[in-house]
VMD Tcl script that draws the C-alpha trace (Angstrom):
set ca {
  {-40.71 114.37 63.47}
  {-40.68 115.52 66.62}
  {-39.75 113.90 70.05}
  {-41.29 114.02 73.45}
  {-39.41 112.72 76.57}
  {-41.67 110.52 78.92}
  {-41.28 108.19 82.08}
  {-41.75 105.57 79.35}
  {-38.73 106.69 77.14}
  {-38.93 109.47 73.84}
  {-41.92 109.45 71.84}
  {-41.84 110.43 68.23}
  {-44.50 112.56 66.89}
  {-45.16 112.05 62.92}
  {-47.68 113.42 60.54}
  {-48.25 116.29 58.39}
  {-49.01 119.14 60.89}
  {-49.35 121.85 58.31}
  {-50.58 125.08 59.20}
  {-50.83 123.40 63.14}
  {-48.22 124.36 65.54}
  {-48.07 121.45 68.48}
  {-46.43 122.24 71.56}
  {-46.21 120.06 74.71}
  {-45.54 120.00 78.57}
  {-44.89 117.26 81.35}
  {-46.27 116.82 84.53}
  {-45.48 114.40 87.27}
  {-47.78 113.91 89.86}
  {-46.66 111.53 91.82}
  {-44.19 108.65 91.09}
  {-44.40 106.36 88.26}
  {-47.56 108.49 86.72}
  {-47.05 111.02 83.94}
  {-49.21 113.76 81.90}
  {-48.23 114.30 78.37}
  {-50.02 117.45 77.31}
  {-50.21 118.13 73.65}
  {-51.43 121.58 72.37}
  {-52.63 122.18 68.68}
  {-53.14 125.43 67.42}
  {-53.86 126.86 63.99}
  {-53.56 130.57 62.75}
  {-57.21 130.28 61.78}
  {-59.81 127.27 61.80}
  {-58.56 124.14 60.03}
  {-58.94 120.53 59.42}
  {-56.96 118.68 62.74}
  {-54.02 117.30 61.53}
  {-53.80 113.38 61.38}
  {-50.80 112.76 64.06}
  {-49.39 109.60 65.29}
  {-47.44 109.15 68.56}
  {-44.66 105.74 68.49}
  {-43.07 104.41 71.29}
  {-41.21 101.56 72.58}
  {-40.76 99.89 75.86}
  {-38.92 96.44 76.70}
  {-41.41 93.79 77.44}
  {-40.59 93.41 81.16}
  {-42.64 91.15 82.94}
  {-45.77 91.91 80.84}
  {-48.10 88.75 79.65}
  {-51.50 89.72 79.48}
  {-53.46 93.15 77.47}
  {-56.39 94.51 78.75}
  {-58.54 97.13 77.21}
  {-62.44 98.20 77.83}
  {-63.48 96.28 74.86}
  {-61.35 93.47 75.03}
  {-64.18 90.81 75.47}
  {-61.99 87.72 74.78}
  {-58.99 89.33 73.26}
  {-56.76 89.92 76.25}
  {-53.57 88.18 74.50}
  {-50.35 90.37 73.27}
  {-50.61 90.61 69.33}
  {-48.08 91.70 66.99}
  {-47.38 95.07 66.64}
  {-48.38 94.12 62.70}
  {-52.22 93.74 63.81}
  {-55.10 96.17 63.64}
  {-54.99 98.99 66.28}
  {-58.28 99.70 69.03}
  {-60.47 102.29 67.97}
  {-62.48 104.80 70.72}
  {-65.01 107.00 70.48}
  {-67.39 108.81 72.14}
  {-69.99 105.68 71.46}
  {-67.51 103.59 71.08}
  {-64.85 102.01 74.12}
  {-62.68 104.28 75.82}
  {-58.91 105.24 74.62}
  {-56.98 103.24 77.15}
  {-54.52 100.19 77.09}
  {-52.89 98.41 79.94}
  {-50.42 95.81 79.86}
  {-50.08 93.26 83.06}
  {-48.68 90.66 84.25}
  {-49.88 86.98 85.76}
  {-49.77 88.27 89.36}
  {-52.22 91.17 88.34}
  {-50.10 93.83 88.54}
  {-50.21 96.74 86.28}
  {-47.06 97.31 84.25}
  {-48.11 100.04 81.82}
  {-51.43 101.48 81.43}
  {-51.87 104.70 78.44}
  {-55.05 106.78 78.59}
  {-56.36 109.70 76.21}
  {-58.01 112.25 77.09}
  {-60.16 112.24 73.96}
  {-62.84 110.17 74.58}
  {-65.32 112.02 72.12}
  {-63.45 111.65 68.55}
  {-61.94 108.60 67.25}
  {-58.46 107.48 68.75}
  {-56.35 103.86 67.68}
  {-54.10 102.71 70.05}
  {-51.78 100.21 68.64}
  {-49.62 97.93 71.59}
  {-47.85 94.46 70.13}
  {-45.11 92.83 70.33}
  {-41.80 93.96 67.90}
  {-40.71 90.23 67.32}
  {-37.25 91.25 66.18}
  {-36.90 93.59 69.41}
  {-38.89 91.58 72.23}
  {-40.21 95.63 72.77}
  {-44.08 96.18 73.03}
  {-44.66 98.68 70.18}
  {-47.09 101.45 70.82}
  {-49.06 103.37 67.87}
  {-51.72 106.48 69.33}
  {-53.30 107.94 66.21}
  {-55.14 111.27 66.41}
  {-58.10 112.54 63.85}
  {-57.52 109.59 61.75}
  {-61.37 110.23 61.05}
  {-61.85 113.66 59.33}
  {-62.96 116.28 61.66}
  {-64.54 119.82 61.52}
  {-62.19 122.73 61.44}
  {-60.73 123.80 64.41}
  {-58.61 126.40 65.71}
  {-57.25 125.12 68.85}
  {-57.31 121.42 70.53}
  {-55.88 119.82 73.50}
  {-55.38 116.34 74.18}
  {-53.20 114.47 77.12}
  {-51.78 111.26 77.55}
  {-51.57 109.86 80.75}
  {-49.11 107.12 81.61}
  {-49.15 104.72 84.35}
  {-46.07 102.52 85.43}
  {-47.04 101.86 89.08}
  {-46.92 98.40 90.09}
  {-50.58 98.47 92.00}
  {-53.23 95.80 90.99}
  {-54.10 96.09 87.74}
  {-57.97 97.10 88.22}
  {-56.85 99.95 90.86}
  {-55.09 101.16 87.93}
  {-57.91 101.17 85.46}
  {-59.86 102.83 88.03}
  {-57.49 105.52 89.00}
  {-57.66 106.44 85.19}
  {-61.19 106.47 85.27}
  {-61.43 108.69 88.15}
  {-58.98 111.17 86.02}
  {-61.25 111.20 83.36}
  {-64.17 112.22 85.82}
  {-62.27 115.55 86.97}
  {-62.65 116.95 83.25}
  {-65.59 119.17 83.90}
  {-66.50 117.45 79.95}
  {-66.98 114.44 81.44}
  {-68.80 114.93 84.77}
  {-70.84 111.78 85.42}
  {-74.43 112.29 86.02}
  {-76.19 111.59 89.28}
  {-77.30 107.88 90.13}
  {-80.67 107.88 91.62}
  {-80.92 104.86 93.93}
  {-83.62 103.25 91.63}
  {-80.74 102.83 88.96}
  {-79.63 99.87 91.16}
  {-82.64 97.98 91.53}
  {-82.93 94.75 89.60}
  {-85.13 95.31 86.82}
  {-87.37 93.44 84.41}
  {-86.58 93.19 80.64}
  {-88.62 92.55 77.72}
  {-86.58 91.94 74.92}
  {-85.83 88.22 75.32}
  {-88.38 87.09 76.65}
  {-91.15 88.74 74.74}
  {-89.51 90.36 71.57}
  {-92.10 92.75 69.91}
  {-94.93 90.25 71.14}
  {-95.98 93.26 73.39}
  {-99.48 94.18 75.39}
  {-100.06 95.99 77.92}
  {-102.46 93.08 79.59}
  {-99.24 90.64 79.12}
  {-97.06 93.25 80.93}
  {-99.02 93.52 83.55}
  {-99.19 90.06 84.47}
  {-95.76 89.38 83.97}
  {-94.73 92.63 86.02}
  {-96.92 91.30 89.02}
  {-95.18 87.60 89.19}
  {-92.21 89.87 88.51}
  {-92.63 92.30 91.49}
  {-93.70 88.98 93.65}
  {-89.97 87.87 93.03}
  {-88.30 91.11 94.11}
  {-87.78 93.09 90.78}
  {-88.29 97.01 90.68}
  {-88.68 97.70 87.43}
  {-89.64 97.11 83.70}
  {-87.45 98.05 80.54}
  {-90.38 98.03 77.73}
  {-87.83 97.12 74.55}
  {-88.33 97.65 71.41}
  {-91.89 96.62 70.08}
  {-94.17 99.29 71.66}
  {-93.97 101.80 68.89}
  {-95.12 99.32 65.93}
  {-97.30 96.32 64.92}
  {-94.60 95.16 63.01}
  {-93.08 92.28 64.01}
  {-90.65 91.27 61.75}
  {-87.03 93.07 63.11}
  {-86.15 93.39 59.25}
  {-88.67 95.74 58.49}
  {-89.45 96.69 62.00}
  {-86.77 99.80 62.13}
  {-88.57 100.92 59.03}
  {-91.07 102.32 61.16}
  {-89.21 104.27 63.49}
  {-89.08 108.00 63.81}
  {-92.93 108.58 65.08}
  {-92.28 107.06 68.57}
  {-96.25 106.95 68.31}
  {-97.85 104.22 70.86}
  {-98.92 100.90 69.01}
  {-102.66 101.34 70.22}
  {-103.49 98.00 69.76}
  {-100.49 96.82 72.05}
  {-101.24 99.53 74.60}
  {-104.84 101.64 74.42}
  {-104.04 103.43 77.24}
  {-100.32 103.90 77.77}
  {-100.98 106.08 81.14}
  {-103.09 103.98 82.57}
  {-100.73 101.12 81.74}
  {-98.17 102.71 83.08}
  {-99.92 103.45 86.19}
  {-100.60 99.85 87.03}
  {-97.12 98.98 87.14}
  {-95.99 101.66 89.30}
  {-99.05 100.37 91.41}
  {-96.81 97.21 92.01}
  {-94.03 99.21 92.99}
  {-91.92 98.85 89.94}
  {-90.28 101.73 87.78}
  {-91.88 101.99 84.02}
  {-88.24 102.30 81.28}
  {-88.91 102.54 77.97}
  {-86.58 101.94 74.58}
  {-86.13 104.26 72.30}
  {-83.80 104.04 68.81}
  {-82.48 107.29 69.37}
  {-80.88 108.21 65.82}
  {-83.13 106.22 63.58}
  {-86.01 107.15 61.09}
  {-87.55 104.84 59.36}
  {-89.05 104.87 55.32}
  {-92.14 103.95 56.16}
  {-92.38 106.83 59.36}
  {-94.66 110.31 58.46}
  {-91.19 111.65 59.61}
  {-89.07 110.55 56.99}
  {-90.15 113.18 54.27}
  {-89.33 115.62 56.74}
  {-85.56 114.52 57.72}
  {-84.60 112.36 55.01}
  {-82.33 115.24 53.58}
  {-80.55 115.36 57.73}
  {-78.91 112.17 57.42}
  {-75.47 111.38 58.28}
  {-76.38 108.03 56.28}
  {-78.89 105.06 55.28}
  {-79.47 101.09 55.44}
  {-81.15 100.38 52.67}
  {-81.70 96.80 53.07}
  {-83.43 97.41 56.31}
  {-85.24 101.00 55.02}
  {-83.94 102.69 57.39}
  {-81.73 106.20 57.72}
  {-79.65 107.76 60.44}
  {-80.34 111.18 61.66}
  {-77.35 113.95 61.74}
  {-77.47 115.64 64.96}
  {-75.94 118.44 63.90}
  {-79.01 119.87 62.63}
  {-80.25 122.14 65.50}
  {-83.96 120.79 64.18}
  {-82.93 117.11 64.57}
  {-81.62 117.52 68.31}
  {-84.78 119.47 69.03}
  {-87.30 116.89 67.33}
  {-85.65 113.93 69.69}
  {-85.29 115.96 72.71}
  {-88.89 116.98 72.74}
  {-90.10 113.33 71.73}
  {-88.75 112.46 74.80}
  {-90.20 114.94 76.73}
  {-93.44 114.40 75.70}
  {-93.30 110.36 76.36}
  {-91.97 111.50 79.83}
  {-94.92 114.17 80.48}
  {-97.74 112.24 78.89}
  {-97.31 108.39 80.15}
  {-95.29 109.39 83.31}
  {-92.54 106.88 82.60}
  {-89.65 106.68 84.51}
  {-86.54 106.59 82.29}
  {-85.06 105.78 78.89}
  {-83.21 103.21 77.27}
  {-81.73 104.72 74.60}
  {-80.04 102.68 71.49}
  {-77.79 103.04 68.30}
  {-76.19 106.11 69.17}
  {-73.32 104.32 67.67}
  {-75.03 104.67 64.42}
  {-74.17 108.21 64.67}
  {-71.45 108.24 62.36}
  {-70.18 108.06 58.52}
  {-70.17 105.64 56.11}
  {-68.14 107.35 53.60}
  {-67.66 110.66 52.91}
  {-69.42 113.52 55.74}
  {-72.75 114.80 53.54}
  {-72.23 117.90 54.94}
  {-68.98 118.51 53.11}
  {-70.30 119.19 49.87}
  {-73.06 121.02 51.39}
  {-70.60 123.23 53.31}
  {-72.13 122.68 56.56}
  {-75.59 124.20 55.79}
  {-78.58 124.22 58.35}
  {-75.81 122.41 60.85}
  {-74.89 125.02 63.62}
  {-71.99 122.31 65.10}
  {-69.58 121.08 62.32}
  {-68.06 118.53 64.65}
  {-70.33 114.96 64.28}
  {-68.77 114.42 67.93}
  {-69.39 117.75 69.57}
  {-72.90 117.10 68.07}
  {-73.76 114.05 69.65}
  {-72.46 115.05 72.94}
  {-74.21 118.31 72.43}
  {-77.57 116.50 71.85}
  {-77.32 113.78 75.02}
  {-76.21 116.08 77.28}
  {-79.21 118.07 76.67}
  {-81.45 114.98 76.88}
  {-80.40 114.64 80.08}
  {-80.35 118.36 81.62}
  {-84.33 118.77 80.09}
  {-85.11 115.20 80.94}
  {-83.95 116.32 84.62}
  {-85.39 119.28 84.75}
  {-88.74 117.45 84.37}
  {-87.89 114.39 86.64}
  {-84.72 114.81 88.89}
  {-84.34 111.21 89.11}
  {-84.47 110.27 85.72}
  {-83.16 106.74 84.76}
  {-81.44 106.55 81.34}
  {-79.50 103.48 80.11}
  {-77.16 102.84 77.77}
  {-75.50 99.33 76.49}
  {-71.97 98.17 75.72}
  {-69.70 99.56 73.97}
  {-71.19 103.33 74.38}
  {-69.73 103.09 78.11}
  {-67.08 105.93 78.26}
  {-66.36 108.78 80.28}
  {-68.67 110.93 77.78}
  {-71.49 108.30 78.17}
  {-71.42 108.79 81.86}
  {-72.62 112.09 81.71}
  {-75.60 111.21 79.90}
  {-76.65 108.43 81.60}
  {-76.92 106.46 84.64}
  {-77.39 102.80 83.78}
  {-74.43 100.90 81.73}
  {-75.40 97.62 80.61}
  {-73.14 94.47 79.18}
  {-73.71 94.05 75.88}
  {-75.80 91.67 74.32}
  {-74.69 88.21 75.20}
  {-78.10 85.87 75.26}
  {-78.07 83.09 77.62}
  {-74.12 83.08 77.72}
  {-72.60 83.09 81.13}
  {-68.98 83.66 80.11}
  {-69.50 87.14 77.86}
  {-72.29 88.17 80.42}
  {-69.81 87.95 83.25}
  {-66.64 89.10 81.52}
  {-68.58 91.92 79.94}
  {-69.67 92.98 83.61}
  {-66.37 92.74 85.51}
  {-64.80 95.27 82.44}
  {-68.04 97.69 83.30}
  {-67.52 97.63 86.73}
  {-63.58 98.89 86.15}
  {-64.50 101.97 84.21}
  {-67.73 102.79 85.71}
  {-67.07 104.37 88.57}
  {-70.66 104.95 90.75}
  {-72.42 104.63 87.65}
  {-74.99 101.67 88.32}
  {-73.66 98.23 85.95}
  {-76.48 96.06 84.75}
  {-76.38 92.81 83.57}
  {-77.24 91.81 79.88}
  {-80.87 90.01 80.30}
  {-80.73 86.41 81.71}
  {-82.86 83.93 79.66}
  {-82.09 80.25 79.59}
  {-84.19 77.14 78.79}
  {-86.72 75.96 80.88}
  {-85.53 72.30 80.41}
  {-82.59 72.76 82.25}
  {-81.82 72.26 85.62}
  {-82.16 74.35 88.45}
  {-78.37 74.06 89.02}
  {-77.66 75.22 85.53}
  {-80.04 77.60 84.96}
  {-78.76 79.02 88.33}
  {-75.33 79.83 86.63}
  {-76.70 82.46 84.65}
  {-77.32 84.67 87.92}
  {-74.04 83.79 89.87}
  {-72.03 85.11 86.45}
  {-74.17 88.37 86.90}
  {-73.72 88.42 90.57}
  {-71.39 91.72 90.73}
  {-74.15 93.73 88.80}
  {-77.99 94.63 88.93}
  {-79.57 91.54 87.57}
  {-81.61 92.28 84.40}
  {-84.23 89.02 83.98}
  {-85.49 88.32 80.85}
  {-87.87 84.88 81.74}
  {-91.35 84.51 81.34}
  {-92.24 84.24 84.91}
  {-95.22 81.58 84.55}
  {-93.45 79.18 82.58}
  {-90.56 78.80 85.17}
  {-90.50 75.17 86.69}
  {-91.36 75.38 90.16}
  {-87.15 74.35 91.21}
  {-85.98 77.03 89.04}
  {-89.00 79.61 90.46}
  {-87.13 78.86 93.88}
  {-83.55 78.92 92.44}
  {-84.33 82.76 91.33}
  {-85.82 83.82 94.42}
  {-83.25 82.67 96.40}
  {-80.79 84.08 94.56}
  {-82.62 87.73 94.16}
  {-83.23 87.60 97.74}
  {-79.32 86.75 98.81}
  {-78.40 89.52 96.43}
  {-81.42 92.31 97.49}
  {-79.47 91.30 101.11}
  {-75.81 92.08 100.03}
  {-76.35 94.56 97.55}
  {-74.68 97.15 98.86}
  {-71.49 94.77 99.28}
  {-71.90 93.22 95.47}
  {-72.26 96.44 93.80}
  {-70.23 99.03 96.21}
  {-67.64 96.77 98.22}
  {-64.02 96.52 97.22}
  {-64.07 94.67 94.09}
  {-61.30 92.42 93.19}
  {-61.96 90.67 89.89}
  {-58.67 87.97 89.23}
  {-57.27 86.97 86.49}
  {-59.06 89.06 83.59}
  {-56.44 86.79 81.59}
  {-58.29 83.89 82.39}
  {-61.83 85.64 82.23}
  {-62.05 86.27 86.14}
  {-62.36 82.64 87.47}
  {-62.50 84.31 90.62}
  {-64.00 87.69 92.29}
  {-64.44 89.20 95.66}
  {-65.82 91.81 97.03}
  {-65.46 92.80 100.64}
  {-66.31 95.32 103.58}
  {-66.12 95.41 106.92}
  {-67.91 93.21 107.79}
  {-68.60 90.86 104.97}
  {-67.07 89.07 102.24}
  {-68.04 87.69 99.21}
  {-66.20 85.35 96.82}
  {-67.45 83.62 93.41}
  {-65.93 81.14 91.83}
  {-66.12 80.11 88.63}
  {-63.66 77.84 87.52}
  {-63.38 74.19 89.42}
  {-59.76 74.08 89.13}
  {-59.66 77.65 90.81}
  {-58.62 78.01 94.82}
  {-60.52 80.48 96.58}
  {-58.33 82.07 99.60}
  {-60.30 83.05 102.23}
  {-58.73 84.98 105.32}
  {-61.21 86.81 107.36}
  {-61.31 89.17 110.84}
  {-62.74 87.40 113.87}
  {-66.63 88.64 113.70}
  {-66.50 88.38 109.93}
  {-68.87 86.58 108.02}
  {-67.34 85.15 104.63}
  {-69.82 83.46 101.84}
  {-68.38 81.16 99.21}
  {-70.68 80.87 95.75}
  {-69.97 77.93 93.96}
  {-70.52 78.94 90.05}
  {-68.02 76.53 88.64}
  {-70.78 73.77 87.27}
  {-70.27 70.99 89.65}
  {-70.07 70.09 93.37}
  {-67.23 71.30 95.50}
  {-65.01 74.27 95.62}
  {-61.03 74.10 96.57}
  {-60.86 76.44 99.67}
  {-57.44 77.28 101.04}
  {-58.68 79.01 104.84}
  {-56.31 80.81 106.50}
  {-58.22 80.60 109.98}
  {-60.74 78.09 111.38}
  {-64.16 79.44 110.81}
  {-66.54 79.27 113.78}
  {-69.63 77.55 112.05}
  {-70.56 76.47 108.37}
  {-74.05 76.43 106.74}
  {-74.53 74.72 103.09}
  {-77.34 75.71 101.15}
  {-78.27 74.35 97.45}
  {-79.47 76.44 94.33}
  {-82.65 76.48 95.91}
  {-81.85 77.71 99.16}
  {-82.29 74.62 101.17}
  {-80.22 74.15 104.02}
  {-77.71 71.11 103.74}
  {-75.43 69.47 106.40}
  {-71.71 69.84 106.03}
  {-68.28 69.49 107.50}
  {-66.53 72.83 109.12}
  {-63.81 73.59 107.24}
  {-60.36 72.52 108.34}
  {-57.33 75.40 107.71}
  {-55.57 74.60 104.88}
  {-56.44 73.29 101.42}
  {-59.36 70.92 101.23}
  {-62.12 70.58 98.35}
  {-65.16 71.40 100.44}
  {-68.45 70.32 99.63}
  {-70.29 73.28 98.10}
  {-72.93 72.37 96.28}
  {-73.61 73.15 92.43}
  {-74.39 76.55 92.28}
  {-74.86 76.73 95.75}
  {-73.61 78.40 98.65}
  {-71.07 78.13 101.76}
  {-71.49 80.33 104.30}
  {-68.60 80.55 107.28}
  {-68.42 82.64 110.25}
  {-65.09 83.54 112.06}
}
mol new
graphics top color blue
foreach p $ca { graphics top sphere $p radius 0.5 }
foreach p [lrange $ca 0 end-1] q [lrange $ca 1 end] { graphics top cylinder $p $q radius 0.2 }
display resetview
């Protein structure tokens, strides 16, 4: 047991350290902010020790908890619940406690975003303290001789989102987490084939869809799973992955097809399941002895990137596709399957054939090399990852981070996007693909778009099947989004009340402010300087928005969800229910 002193009190370091010598140092960059650096050294390479850091703080003015993968779990649990885990391909080792005013009370971040880190923060019912545990090296790691891990404590009373963004800037300052460049095209709205077509893909079908999508204002297409197989059954489809060859009956001439889409002014991005090699692929026999684990029910194995030939095989596949098809980017999936299901198969083989012993380091090397070699061919290459692989390391390998799958679920999409916006810096944050039933009203269909307003839209509907009112609605909001894209994606973002799933979100710059109201009981406080325009988006699902105006506007305009102008009163200062149409827009000029 070892005690470390910090701004949050004494920290107890526990665990069997064996041959490892642990030293600690502290740095306080500013009041309320502290870094505790742990250095672990062994006389020769050894398996890192499983250690836990423990401390407690009084639960003073703490009513909610936030972490990058929290989704609907924003309560403060008891201290006997399961910890929150993170790793290279899952979330971020960060946890925050805040109050109902949205003020940060304590944020803890751990520098190791590659290996698994477990963080527990919960109430001790006897003492009314928040008990913390940070568990390091809980998953067996390959032998090392030296490791440095830093804990960052932030107790500053600042807006919770600013504390999170500050922590992410800290991560980005590490050379090993330097984010990849983000081309402007990463912020363009795109069409996705997944929900609209699944594996029912063909060149003529997509070319017709792209023509309609381009007319509506979309600037790219993401061709998802299905281009590489004739098999439509999802259960067995992954059994055919691993060769990554075009299904010729679907795409007889891939390069010519891509050229047709390019002539529409659209980028072309293709899906790959990075880790998978199926039993029915031609490459399975070549790699069946180089797997981390297999899912027999799906007849698919998952490659071990610690083998240099595995890494080279994968990278060469992407290079070949980029050169031969002249595509613009890649949607890289299933990197979270680079993991162990049971014992590490390398141990009993004494790491034979593997030039990197650590699995996280091998995945990092693979994806870093993917980005470097693809950028050498096309500097503006687009690479998308999705939640939950979103953290500091992932920003090195990709420039588009998408909300996790939540088909037709407006609330989850909104929550995912806001969480991603807080942790992604200048990396483009995309919505999960939008879909809705054409039998619904245009106002209800519009809620799909309004809940992803502060992200890059991905659309996955069949344009030709949209009712006229739905088509007008989508074009109106896509046009609004495009005109205000800079503000929506790069303005000063304020996602209020994370404990209530973000019922009010605002973005502001020197000229404009956009306020989106997502709950009928939420008050939109409107205060704008002379010469500024404020846009109030009614995403509550009903007519009318409760507003508190600090000044009287000079003019007000009302629009329904299809963009049709409607008459309406000039709102007065103070509280009032302003008759903004359901899924409509209020424009106030000051």
